[in-house]
C-alpha positions in Angstrom: -70.4 8.1 -9.9 -70.9 4.8 -11.9 -69.9 1.6 -9.4 -66.5 1.3 -11.6 -65.3 4.2 -10.9 -65.9 3.7 -7.3 -64.4 0.5 -7.9 -61.6 1.7 -9.4 -61.2 4.8 -6.4 -61.2 2.0 -3.7 -58.6 0.1 -5.3 -56.4 2.9 -6.1 -57.1 3.7 -2.1 -56.0 0.2 -1.0 -52.9 0.7 -2.7 -52.0 4.4 -1.4 -52.8 2.7 2.2 -50.5 -0.3 1.4 -47.8 1.7 -0.1 -48.0 3.8 3.2 -48.4 0.9 5.7 -45.2 -0.6 3.7 -43.4 2.0 4.5 -44.7 2.3 8.4 -43.4 -1.0 8.6 -40.0 -0.4 7.1 -39.7 2.4 9.6 -40.4 0.8 12.5 -37.7 -2.0 11.8 -35.2 1.1 11.5 -36.2 1.9 14.6 -36.2 -1.2 16.1 -32.5 -2.0 15.0 -31.4 1.3 16.7 -33.1 1.1 20.0 -30.3 -0.6 21.6 -28.1 1.8 20.4 -30.4 4.9 21.7 -30.8 2.8 25.2 -27.0 2.5 25.8 -26.5 6.1 24.8 -29.2 7.3 27.0 -28.2 5.0 29.8 -24.7 6.5 29.9 -25.4 10.1 29.4 -28.2 10.0 32.0 -27.0 7.5 34.7 -23.4 7.0 34.5 -22.1 10.6 33.4 -25.2 12.3 34.8 -25.3 15.3 32.2 -28.1 16.4 29.9 -27.5 16.0 26.4 -25.8 18.3 24.6 -27.9 20.3 21.8 -30.8 17.7 22.3 -32.6 19.0 19.6 -29.7 18.4 16.9 -28.9 14.7 18.5 -32.9 14.1 18.1 -33.2 15.1 14.3 -29.7 13.5 13.9 -31.3 10.3 15.1 -34.1 10.7 13.1 -32.0 11.2 9.7 -30.2 8.0 10.7 -33.4 6.2 11.1 -34.8 7.6 7.5 -31.4 6.6 5.9 -31.2 3.4 7.4 -34.6 2.6 6.1 -33.0 4.2 2.4 -30.1 2.1 2.6 -31.8 -1.5 3.2 -34.7 -0.6 0.8 -32.0 0.0 -2.0 -30.4 -3.3 -1.2 -33.2 -4.9 -1.4 -34.8 -3.5 -4.8 -31.3 -2.9 -6.3 -27.9 -4.2 -5.5 -28.8 -7.9 -4.1 -30.5 -8.7 -7.6 -28.3 -6.8 -10.1 -25.8 -9.2 -8.2 -27.4 -11.9 -8.6 -28.8 -11.6 -12.3 -24.7 -10.6 -13.6 -23.6 -13.9 -11.4 -26.7 -16.0 -13.5 -25.9 -14.2 -17.0 -21.9 -14.6 -16.8 -22.1 -18.2 -15.5 -24.9 -18.8 -18.3 -22.6 -17.6 -20.8 -19.9 -20.1 -20.2 -17.3 -17.4 -19.8 -14.5 -18.1 -17.3 -12.2 -15.0 -18.3 -15.3 -12.8 -18.5 -16.5 -14.0 -14.7 -12.8 -13.7 -13.6 -12.4 -10.1 -14.8 -16.4 -9.1 -13.5 -15.6 -10.8 -10.0 -12.3 -8.9 -9.4 -13.6 -5.4 -10.7 -16.3 -6.1 -8.2 -14.4 -6.7 -5.2 -12.1 -3.7 -6.5 -14.5 -1.0 -7.2 -16.9 -1.6 -4.2 -13.5 -1.5 -1.8 -12.2 1.4 -3.3 -15.5 3.5 -2.6 -15.9 2.2 1.0 -16.6 5.2 3.1 -14.9 3.4 6.0 -11.8 2.5 4.1 -11.1 5.8 3.0 -11.9 7.1 6.8 -9.2 4.7 8.0 -6.6 5.3 5.1 -6.4 8.8 5.7 -6.5 8.7 9.8 -3.6 6.2 8.8 -1.4 8.7 7.0 -2.3 11.6 9.7 -0.4 9.1 12.9 2.0 7.6 10.5 3.5 11.1 9.8 2.9 12.3 13.7 4.9 9.3 14.5 7.5 10.2 11.6 6.8 7.1 10.2 6.1 9.5 6.6 7.1 13.0 5.8 4.7 15.2 7.0 3.9 16.5 4.0 0.5 16.4 2.5 1.3 15.3 -1.0 2.9 11.9 0.6 0.2 11.9 3.0 -2.0 11.1 0.4 0.3 9.3 -1.8 0.2 7.3 1.4 -3.4 6.7 2.0 -4.5 5.9 -1.8 -1.5 3.7 -1.6 -3.3 1.6 1.5 -6.5 2.2 -0.1 -5.5 0.5 -3.5 -4.1 -2.7 -2.0 -6.6 -3.3 0.1 -8.9 -2.7 -3.2 -6.6 -5.1 -4.9 -6.8 -8.0 -2.1 -10.3 -7.8 -2.1 -10.8 -8.1 -5.7 -7.9 -10.9 -5.7 -9.9 -12.3 -2.9 -13.2 -12.3 -4.2 -11.5 -13.8 -7.6 -10.3 -16.9 -5.4 -13.7 -17.2 -3.7 -15.7 -17.5 -6.8 -13.3 -20.1 -8.2 -14.1 -21.8 -4.9 -17.5 -22.1 -6.2 -16.8 -23.2 -9.2 -14.7 -25.9 -8.5 -16.2 -27.0 -5.5 -13.2 -26.6 -2.6 -13.8 -26.7 0.9 -14.1 -23.3 2.6 -11.9 -24.7 5.5 -8.5 -25.4 4.1 -8.4 -22.0 2.3 -9.4 -20.0 5.3 -7.2 -22.3 7.8 -4.2 -21.4 5.3 -4.5 -17.9 4.7 -4.8 -17.1 8.8 -1.8 -19.3 8.9 -0.1 -17.2 6.6 -1.7 -14.1 8.3 0.2 -15.0 11.7 3.2 -16.1 9.7 3.6 -11.8 7.9 2.5 -11.0 11.6 6.0 -11.9 12.9 8.1 -10.4 10.2 6.0 -7.1 9.5 6.5 -3.6 11.0 4.7 -3.5 14.5 3.2 0.3 13.4 1.5 -1.6 10.6 0.1 -4.7 12.3 -3.0 -3.1 14.0 -3.8 -1.2 11.1 -3.6 -4.3 8.8 -6.1 -5.9 11.1 -8.7 -3.2 11.1 -8.4 -3.2 7.2 -9.9 -6.6 7.2 -12.8 -5.3 9.2 -13.6 -2.3 7.2 -13.8 -3.8 3.8 -16.7 -5.9 4.7 -18.6 -2.9 5.3 -21.9 -1.1 4.1 -21.2 -0.9 -0.4 -18.6 -4.5 -0.3 -21.2 -7.1 1.4 -24.5 -6.9 -0.2 -23.1 -7.0 -3.9 -20.4 -9.9 -3.3 -22.9 -12.0 -1.3 -25.2 -11.6 -4.4 -22.7 -12.7 -6.9 -21.7 -15.9 -4.2 -25.3 -16.7 -3.8 -26.4 -15.9 -7.6 -23.5 -18.2 -8.8 -24.3 -21.2 -6.5 -27.9 -20.9 -7.5 -27.2 -21.2 -11.4 -24.3 -23.7 -11.2 -25.5 -27.4 -10.9 -24.7 -29.3 -7.7 -24.0 -26.4 -5.8 -25.9 -25.0 -2.6 -26.5 -21.3 -2.3 -26.6 -22.0 1.7 -23.1 -24.1 1.8 -21.6 -22.9 -1.4 -23.4 -19.5 -1.7 -21.6 -17.8 1.4 -18.1 -17.4 2.4 -16.6 -14.8 0.0 -16.5 -12.3 2.6 -14.4 -14.4 4.6 -11.6 -14.1 1.7 -12.2 -10.7 1.8 -11.3 -9.7 4.9 -8.5 -12.3 5.4 -6.3 -11.3 2.0 -6.5 -7.4 3.4 -4.6 -7.7 6.5 -1.8 -10.2 4.2 -1.5 -7.2 1.6 -1.4 -4.4 4.2 1.5 -6.2 6.2 3.1 -6.1 2.8 2.8 -3.1 2.0 3.9 -2.4 5.3 7.3 -3.7 4.7 7.2 -1.6 1.7 7.1 1.8 3.5 8.5 1.0 6.6 
């Protein structure tokens, strides 16, 4: 075999070796991230409850899927979502079109939230509980309308929150003014909102900041802070998620005033 072929084969072998080592490292990180959860579950099942795991084979198989899923999810964020968020923010800011930047910010917040699995689950569960408590009709159509209305309300509020957060980055407004003012409004809304909706409203602020929304919104803020002169990615690029968790509480309590 000629020397150049041996060299090429060696380089290809090293390339595959690095590739598999990279996969192994990412799997190791996923296992380390899940390790505390595994320890807690095993401890309480074996020491506190003192019962064997039901269907131990399925439990182990499920954990393997979770590890693989977590690894692939993180890899997808690094390869796709973070770069595209930063790139689009950079392109729109360079274009100098404030209107399109606002439209993109609202659409990004709305679309990522309406597709959020945690929000879908919470909205569906809220409709079931509300119908069981007699707050809405025990009718599938009414329950579906209530759940969809809740999702749309939260999605709209997150879209508006991202617009406010982007304006803060553009204008250089101090974040604490907006956050403190927002939570004062949350407390005032808590006084007048129906008791049945308050807990749900506070939970809505948490479920919006989950797997889909956080990476894209964070990338948008960091991308804008990078391209706008005088802005620091560390100081100004973060904080959009705070708005995304704040406004849903206000809007869901207003939604409760409408329904109840």
